[in-house]
C-alpha positions in Angstrom: -24.6 -91.9 -30.7 -24.7 -88.3 -31.5 -27.7 -87.8 -29.2 -25.8 -89.5 -26.4 -22.8 -87.3 -27.1 -25.0 -84.1 -26.9 -26.5 -85.3 -23.6 -23.0 -85.8 -22.2 -21.9 -82.4 -23.3 -24.9 -80.8 -21.7 -24.2 -82.6 -18.4 -20.7 -81.3 -18.5 -21.8 -77.8 -19.1 -24.4 -78.1 -16.4 -21.7 -79.3 -13.9 -19.4 -76.5 -15.0 -22.3 -74.0 -14.6 -23.0 -75.3 -11.1 -19.4 -75.1 -10.1 -19.1 -71.5 -11.4 -22.3 -70.6 -9.7 -21.1 -72.1 -6.4 -17.8 -70.2 -6.8 -19.7 -66.9 -7.3 -21.9 -67.7 -4.3 -18.9 -68.5 -2.2 -17.2 -65.2 -3.2 -20.3 -63.1 -2.6 -21.5 -64.9 0.6 -19.6 -62.5 2.9 -21.2 -59.5 1.2 -24.7 -61.0 1.3 -24.2 -62.1 4.9 -23.1 -58.6 5.7 -26.2 -57.1 4.0 -28.6 -59.6 5.4 -27.0 -59.6 8.9 -27.7 -57.0 11.6 -27.3 -53.4 10.3 -25.1 -51.4 12.7 -26.2 -48.0 13.8 -25.2 -46.1 17.0 -21.8 -46.5 18.8 -21.3 -46.1 22.5 -18.6 -46.3 25.2 -19.2 -48.3 28.3 -17.0 -48.4 31.5 -16.5 -51.5 33.6 -15.0 -50.7 37.0 -12.7 -53.3 38.4 -14.7 -55.9 40.4 -18.0 -54.9 38.8 -19.7 -57.5 36.5 -21.5 -54.9 34.3 -20.2 -52.2 31.9 -22.3 -49.1 31.5 -22.3 -45.7 29.8 -22.9 -42.3 31.4 -21.0 -40.7 34.3 -18.8 -42.7 36.6 -17.3 -41.4 39.9 -14.5 -43.3 41.6 -11.5 -42.9 43.8 -8.3 -41.9 42.0 -6.3 -44.9 40.8 -9.3 -47.2 40.6 -8.8 -49.7 37.8 -11.4 -49.8 35.0 -11.8 -50.9 31.4 -13.4 -49.2 28.4 -15.7 -51.2 26.1 -16.8 -50.2 22.6 -20.4 -50.9 21.9 -22.1 -51.0 18.5 -25.9 -51.1 18.3 -27.4 -53.0 15.3 -30.9 -53.9 14.0 -31.7 -57.4 12.6 -34.0 -58.1 9.6 -36.8 -59.0 12.1 -36.5 -55.6 13.8 -34.7 -56.9 16.9 -31.9 -54.8 18.4 -28.6 -56.4 19.3 -25.3 -55.0 20.6 -21.8 -55.9 19.5 -19.4 -55.7 22.4 -16.9 -57.6 24.4 -18.4 -56.4 27.7 -19.5 -59.4 29.8 -22.8 -57.6 30.7 -24.1 -54.2 29.6 -26.3 -51.4 30.9 -27.2 -48.5 28.6 -29.2 -45.4 29.7 -29.7 -47.1 33.0 -31.3 -50.2 31.4 -29.9 -53.7 31.6 -29.4 -55.2 28.2 -30.5 -58.9 28.0 -27.5 -61.2 27.7 -29.0 -62.9 24.7 -28.8 -59.6 22.8 -25.1 -59.3 23.1 -22.9 -60.3 20.2 -19.2 -60.6 19.3 -18.2 -58.9 16.1 -17.6 -61.5 13.3 -13.8 -61.9 12.7 -14.3 -62.0 8.9 -15.8 -58.5 8.9 -12.6 -56.5 9.3 -13.1 -53.7 11.9 -10.7 -51.3 13.6 -11.5 -49.5 16.9 -10.1 -46.0 17.4 -10.2 -44.7 21.0 -10.5 -41.0 21.6 -10.8 -38.5 24.5 -13.1 -35.5 24.3 -11.4 -32.4 25.8 -11.2 -28.6 25.6 -9.1 -27.1 22.9 -7.3 -24.7 25.2 -6.4 -24.8 28.9 -7.1 -21.1 29.3 -9.8 -19.0 27.6 -10.4 -15.3 27.9 -14.1 -14.2 27.7 -15.0 -10.9 26.2 -18.0 -8.7 27.1 -20.3 -11.0 25.2 -20.1 -14.4 26.8 -22.1 -15.9 23.9 -19.1 -15.2 21.7 -16.6 -17.0 24.0 -14.4 -19.5 22.1 -15.2 -22.6 24.1 -14.4 -25.4 21.8 -14.0 -29.2 22.3 -11.8 -31.5 20.3 -11.4 -35.3 20.0 -7.8 -36.5 20.8 -6.9 -39.9 19.2 -5.2 -42.3 21.6 -3.2 -44.8 19.4 -1.4 -46.1 22.4 -4.7 -47.6 23.7 -4.7 -50.1 20.9 -7.5 -51.0 18.4 -9.4 -53.7 20.2 -13.0 -53.6 21.4 -11.8 -53.3 25.0 -8.9 -51.4 26.5 -7.5 -50.4 29.9 -9.1 -47.2 31.1 -6.8 -44.3 31.6 -7.6 -40.9 33.3 -5.0 -38.4 32.1 -6.6 -35.0 31.2 -4.5 -33.2 28.6 -5.6 -29.7 29.7 -3.9 -29.8 33.1 -0.4 -28.4 32.7 2.3 -30.5 34.4 5.7 -29.0 35.1 8.3 -30.9 33.1 10.3 -33.5 35.0 7.7 -34.3 37.7 7.0 -37.7 36.1 3.3 -37.4 37.0 1.9 -38.7 33.6 -0.5 -40.4 33.4 -2.4 -38.6 36.1 -4.7 -40.9 38.1 -7.2 -38.2 38.8 -9.4 -35.6 37.1 -12.3 -35.7 34.7 -11.9 -37.6 31.4 -14.5 -38.1 28.7 -14.3 -40.9 26.1 -15.4 -41.5 22.6 -14.9 -44.3 20.1 -14.9 -44.6 16.3 -15.5 -48.0 14.7 -14.3 -48.5 11.1 -15.1 -51.5 8.8 -12.8 -52.3 5.9 -13.7 -54.4 2.9 -10.2 -56.0 2.8 -6.9 -56.0 4.5 -5.4 -53.9 1.7 -8.2 -51.2 1.9 -6.8 -47.8 2.8 -10.2 -46.2 3.6 -13.0 -47.7 5.7 -16.2 -48.8 3.9 -18.3 -47.8 6.9 -17.7 -45.8 10.0 -19.7 -45.4 13.3 -18.9 -42.9 16.0 -20.1 -42.5 19.6 -21.2 -39.1 20.9 -18.1 -36.9 20.9 -17.0 -33.2 20.7 -19.9 -32.2 18.4 -22.5 -33.5 20.8 -20.8 -32.8 24.2 -21.5 -29.1 24.6 -25.2 -29.5 23.8 -25.6 -32.8 25.7 -22.7 -33.4 28.2 -24.4 -36.5 29.6 -24.3 -38.2 26.2 -20.5 -38.6 26.4 -19.3 -41.4 28.8 -17.3 -39.8 31.6 -15.0 -40.9 34.4 -14.4 -38.6 37.4 -11.5 -39.9 39.4 -11.2 -37.9 42.7 -8.5 -37.5 45.3 -9.7 -38.2 48.8 -10.2 -35.8 51.7 -9.5 -32.1 51.2 -8.6 -32.4 47.5 -11.8 -34.0 46.4 -13.3 -30.7 45.0 -10.2 -29.4 43.2 -9.3 -32.8 41.7 -12.6 -32.9 39.9 -11.7 -29.7 38.2 -8.6 -31.2 36.6 -9.4 -31.5 32.9 -11.5 -28.4 32.7 -10.4 -25.2 30.9 -10.0 -22.0 33.0 -12.1 -19.1 31.8 -11.4 -15.5 32.9 -12.7 -12.1 31.7 -10.6 -10.5 29.0 -9.1 -7.0 29.7 -12.0 -4.6 30.1 -14.7 -7.3 30.2 -16.8 -7.5 33.3 -16.2 -10.4 35.7 -19.8 -11.5 35.1 -18.9 -12.5 31.5 -16.7 -15.4 32.6 -19.2 -16.3 35.3 -21.9 -16.6 32.6 -19.8 -19.1 30.7 -19.0 -21.1 33.9 -22.6 -21.4 34.8 -24.0 -21.8 31.2 -24.1 -24.8 28.9 -20.3 -25.0 29.0 -20.2 -25.3 32.8 -19.1 -29.0 32.8 -16.0 -28.1 30.8 -14.7 -24.9 32.4 -14.0 -23.3 35.7 -13.1 -19.9 37.1 -10.5 -19.4 39.9 -12.9 -17.6 42.3 -15.5 -20.4 41.9 -12.8 -23.0 42.3 -11.6 -21.6 45.6 -15.1 -21.0 46.8 -16.0 -24.7 46.1 -12.8 -25.8 47.8 -13.6 -23.9 51.0 -17.2 -25.1 51.0 -16.1 -28.7 50.7 -13.8 -28.1 53.7 -16.6 -26.6 55.6 -15.0 -23.2 55.9 -15.7 -19.6 54.8 -13.5 -16.8 53.6 -14.0 -15.0 56.9 -12.7 -18.0 58.9 -9.4 -18.1 57.0 -6.4 -17.0 59.0 -3.2 -16.6 57.0 0.1 -16.9 58.9 3.5 -15.9 57.5 5.8 -19.0 57.2 9.3 -19.6 55.9 9.6 -22.6 53.7 12.6 -24.9 54.0 14.3 -27.2 56.5 12.6 -25.3 59.4 9.3 -24.9 57.5 5.9 -26.1 58.8 5.7 -29.9 59.4 3.6 -31.8 57.0 0.7 -33.4 58.8 0.6 -31.3 62.0 1.4 -27.8 60.6 0.6 -28.1 56.9 -1.6 -30.6 54.9 -3.1 -31.3 51.5 -5.7 -28.7 50.7 -4.2 -25.8 52.7 -3.7 -22.5 50.9 -0.5 -20.7 50.2 -0.3 -17.1 48.9 1.9 -14.2 48.1 0.1 -11.1 47.1 -2.8 -12.0 44.9 -1.4 -15.3 43.9 -3.0 -18.3 45.6 -2.3 -22.0 45.3 -3.6 -25.2 46.9 -1.1 -27.6 48.6 -1.0 -31.1 47.2 1.8 -33.2 48.7 5.3 -33.4 50.2 7.2 -34.2 47.0 10.6 -35.2 48.5 9.3 -36.8 51.7 11.4 -34.5 53.9 8.4 -33.8 56.2 8.8 -30.0 56.0 7.0 -27.6 53.7 9.5 -26.4 51.2 9.9 -25.1 47.6 10.0 -28.6 46.2 6.6 -29.6 47.4 3.7 -29.8 44.9 0.7 -27.5 44.5 -2.4 -27.0 42.3 -2.0 -23.6 40.7 -5.1 -22.3 38.9 -3.5 -19.5 37.0 -4.2 -19.2 33.2 -5.1 -22.9 33.2 -4.8 -25.5 36.0 -1.1 -26.4 36.6 0.6 -28.9 38.8 4.0 -27.6 39.9 6.5 -27.1 42.6 5.9 -24.3 45.1 9.1 -22.7 43.8 7.7 -22.8 40.3 5.1 -20.3 41.4 6.8 -18.1 44.0 10.3 -16.8 43.4 12.7 -16.2 46.3 16.4 -15.6 47.1 17.4 -18.6 49.2 14.2 -18.8 51.2 10.5 -18.6 50.5 8.4 -16.4 52.9 4.8 -17.0 52.1 1.4 -16.9 53.9 -0.2 -20.2 54.9 -3.9 -20.8 55.7 -4.9 -24.1 57.3 -8.2 -25.6 56.3 -8.4 -28.2 59.0 -10.7 -27.1 61.8 
């Protein structure tokens, strides 16, 4: 009887041991699954333009206001050496290569992950360059966009921070300009964890100056005469500091920082070239802005130039719909940083504005 009792006790302990082992395995399974599953590596941002079936990285040009989505992408390597990509994009193209549909994965819900969307932009709207252009303080920063949510996919927004918008115009978010995007993916061990256990980031500010093409970019352009200038929105203006030669700023604007900066002379030169005009062909005519000012459409149009003295701006649109060019109408003002403002915000006048207008239409 004692032997039977011992056997029964052993069976009980064996069952208890199996139950405890099963409990331990159940508790550790997520960690083992995490370690044995695909190992994440590089992160990317892909853009899916409305109506297009594929999301892709790199540079995207589109008309201002075109809807698009941003997709986070996380590359991972399986134990067998196969590469897979975690994303919610329906189809994916990276570095110009289509990714097989069978390699796309959805991130497991039990592995807690937070997506942080960022834009990569210049630190300052206006930068003065000294005699040594190599010492110019061109710096990029990553701006966190909490309003975009923390999902793997979000609505794409083009709203460059560096363009200065006169208060009260209600233009934000801007639908045009050049915007660069980055994403940071953070995995947490638990819902209570304050710090992520792992973090993966796409190319951002640190990589952009050395390799601009590595950062996914959207260039949303206005049509017609404003195509050229609208591309500049989002870039920092560089000009020579007092006593520095003009060539110093030009060296920065044509060097490695070229995609992120502009100079006023090059901006206006590009604007004229896009319109098929030269400086010698410009004819400035004195006009009085107001109720009897030039008619929008026939006597003034988007892209035309207004000046007083050395100050030069580019006409954008008839703000109040009055049909006449007046002080309330909007212009691009590249002066110590690109600015969107009323005509009267640039040129002061007592009751009437007497300026010089140059038409770009042939």
